[in-house]
N, C-alpha and C positions, 0 to 999 in steps of 0.2 A: 240268229237266236241268242248267241252269247252276248251280243251288244245289247239286245233287248233286256236280257236278264241283268246285265250290268247297270243299265239305266233304271230298271226296276229297283235294284238294290240301293242305288243312290237316292231315288225318290223315297224309298222306305226309310232309309237312315235319316233323311231330312225331316220326314214326317214324324219319326220317333223322337228326333231332337226337339221338334216343335212341341210335341205332346209332353215331353219331359220338362221342357222349359215352362210350359203352361202349368203343369202339375206342381213344380217346385215353387212357381210364383204364387199359386193358390195356397200351397202348403205354408210358405213364408208368411202370407197374409193371415192365415189362420193362426199361426203361432203368435204373431204380433197382437192379434185380437185377444188371444188367450192371455198373453202377458199383461195387456191393459186391464183385463178383468181381475187378475190376481194382484197386480201391483198398483193399480190406480183406480180401482172401482170405488163407487160411492160408499160401499160398506166396509172399506178398509180404513185403517187409522193413519195412513201416511199423508192424507190430506188434512188431518185433524190435529188439534192440540187438545190436551186433556187437563181437567182440574179435578183433583182428588180432595173431597171433603172428609175430614176425620172428626167424628163426634167424641169430643173429650168430656162431655157433660155426664152426670150420673144417671140420666134418664134417656128415654127415646126422644127423638126430635122429629117433628113433622116438617117436611121440606116441600117448598113450592118453587118450581123452576120457571121463571118468566110467567108467573101467575098460575101455572099448572101444577097440581099436586102430583108428587111422585107416587109410585105404586103402593108403597108401604112406609111406615115410620122407620127412621134410621136408628137402630139400637145403639145403646151406649158402647163406645169403643169400636163401633162399626165404621165403614167407609162407604162413600158414594162417589163414583167416577162419572164426570160429565165430559162430553166431547163436543167440539165446535170448531169452526173455521178460525184460523189465526187472526187475532185482532177483534174478533166479535165479542160484544159485551153480553153477559148473562146476569140477570137479576135473580138472586136467591133469597127467599124469605124462609125463616125457620121459627118454629114454635115449640117450646119445651114446657111440659108440665108433668106432674106426678099424678098417679092414680092410686086409690086404695085397693084392697083385695077384691072389692066388688066392681072395680072399673070406674068408679066415680073420681072426677078430678078433685084434687086437694091442693091447697096452697095457691100460689100465683102462677099465671101463665106468662112465661118469658118470651118476648118477641125479639127476634134478631133479623137484620137484613143487611146484605152486602151485594155490591156489584163487582163482578170479576171480569177480567179480560182473558180470553183464551190465548195461550202461548202459541209459538210457532209449531208447525207440523211436527209430529213425533216427539214433542216435548210435553212435560207434565209439571204442573204447579200444585203443591199441597197446601191446603188451608185448613186450619182447625176451627171447629165449632165450639165456642166456649160461652159459659154463662157469665154475663157482665158482673163486675165487682160490686154492684149495688143490689145484688141478691145473694142470699145464702141458702144452701140446701139443708133442711132440717130432718133429722131422724131421732128416734127415741127408743129406749128400752124400758120396760115396766117390770119391776121385780117386787111389786107389792102383792097384797092378797086379793086384789080385784082389778078389773079393767079400768082404764082412764078413758073418758069419752069426749074430752074437750081440751083445746089448747088456746091460751091467750098469748099471742106472740107480740113482741114489742110492747109489753104491758107498761102502761103509764107514759108511753111516748105518743107523739102525734100519729105515728105510723101503726098504731095498735090495730090488730085484727083478731077475730075469734074464729077458730076453725073447729068444726065437729069432726074429730079424728078418733077412732077407736084404737087404743093402744092396749092390746091384750097383755095380761100379766103372765107372760111366758118367758120373759128374759130375752126374747128375740128382737132384732132390730125392726122397727116399724117406720116406713117412709111417711114423712109429714109434709113434704112438698117444698117448693121454693118460697122463700119469704123475703120481704124487703129489708135491706140494711138501713137502720135509722140514721139520721144525720149525725147523731152523737157517736156512731161507730161502736155503740154498746147495745145489747138487747137484754130485756127481761122477759122470761117465759114462765107462764103459769100453767101447770098441768092440773086439770080439774076432774075429779070423780063426782059426778052429779048424783049418782044413785046412793041411796042410804047405806052406810053413813057418808055424808058429804065430806070430801077431803080435797085440800089444795096442796100442791107441791110447787114451791117457788124456786126459780133459778134466776139469779140476779147478776147484773154487771158482767155479762158474757162479752168478752172482747171480740170485735169483728174487725175485718180489714176491707181493703178494696181489691183484693186478689180475685182472679178469675176462678170460677168453679169451687169457691170456698164452701166448706161443710161444717155443720155444728151438730153434735149429738148430745142429747140429755139422757141421763140414766136416773130413772124414777125409783126411789126406795121408800 
């Protein structure tokens, strides 16, 4: 009877050891699987490089990633982070334009496009979005006794355009949109009040440059 009990105990210990080994093996496999989800899953950044786009323009920018529109416009001074496999190329198209208080586009639409390469995993590259130097951003204030309703930009130059822009006589800054820089690097701007009494306000020989994101403001008196 004692020998039988001793044999039972040995078999029980062997069985317990086998069960424990099997449990630990399964537990180890489970931990490894969990680690792979936390540290190497598709939704983690350790397999991806990132590109941060910074909008340095004075307006919102509409962004298309590989031909697909982003969810919303990228506001001025805002950032957009893209992620992709290291060495993968991404095509980014951007459109910038200003709108009046009614939401209508004013001035020129500026189109920009760049191809970027994603950096190595866990690394980031920052690129700025800038308006090219052959445009300038125009704003105006009106301190007269009536609203102005029209601008002639680049007056007397081949690049002349006429924009219907209402500039209220409240002394506040009114956005007048992106405009083309003439070849001469000077611009003449005529602010027109078409309602009676008709009035013109002329701004001549305004010096421009080829700098990125350049701005011009006219003050109407």
